[in-house]
N, C-alpha and C positions, 0 to 999 in steps of 0.2 A: 800674600806676603805683606808685611808691614815695615814701616821705617821707624827707627829709634835713633835719637841722638844720644850718644854715650858721652857723659861728662866726667866720669871717673872710673878707673879700674879699682875694684875693691879688694881687700884682704891680701894685698901684696902681690897679686898676679895669679898665675895658674897654680891650682892646688891639686895634689894627688890624693885620692881617696882610696886607701889601701884595701879596705874590706871589699870594695866593689871593683877594684882595679880600673877605676875611671879617673878622669881629670875634669876639673871644672874651673871656669873663670867667671867671677861675679863682677857685674858692671852696674853702674848707676846711670839711669836715664835722666833726661832733662825734666821729666815729670817726677823725679825722685823715687822711682820704682826700681827694684832690684831685678835685673835680667841676668840669668845664668846660662852660660854656653858650656855644653858638655862634650866630652871626647873620650876616646879610649886609646889603648896602645895601637890598635889597628887603624884609627882614623882621628887625626888631630888637625885636620884641615881648617875647620872653623876656629879652633883655638889659635892656630898659627896666624890666621888672617887678622885676628883682633888683638892678640897679645902684644904685637910689636907697634901698634898704633898709639900715637900721643893724643889724648882727648883734648878738645871735643872732636868727635867725628860721627858720621851717620852710617848706620848699617841698615840693610834691608834683608829680612829673613822671615822664615816660617817659625812658629813657636807653638808650644802647648802650654796649657795652664798647669802650674806645678801642683803636685799632690803629695800627701804623706807628711810625716812628722818633721822631716828636715826642712821641707818647704815652709811649714808653719813656723818652725823655730827661727829660721833666718829671714822670714818675710819675703820670700821670693814671689815675684809677680809674673815672670815669664821664664820658661825654659826653652832653650834652643838645642835640639838634639844633634848628635854628631853627624847624622845623615841629612839633617834639614838644610835646605838651601840658605846660604848666607853670603852676602856680598857687601863690600865697603863702598859707600856712595861718596863720602868725603865729609 
């Protein structure tokens, strides 16, 4: 697991991606990298944990390297899956 300091919530908060029936929350880290937290109708735990916090704050989580056209388009550096462990450190 790795720690990230979140300095900004991007794009106005949680977004619903209708075609995939998923949700995402894009955040900016203190290294100015884009970290995206994913969720679904069945699991929004990570989204709920982060979306109510006022930056700056620190999270500890597992992540995967983004792939595909959308990751390239938005410049995503990290993806945190809905089932990946995530906790708020402060």
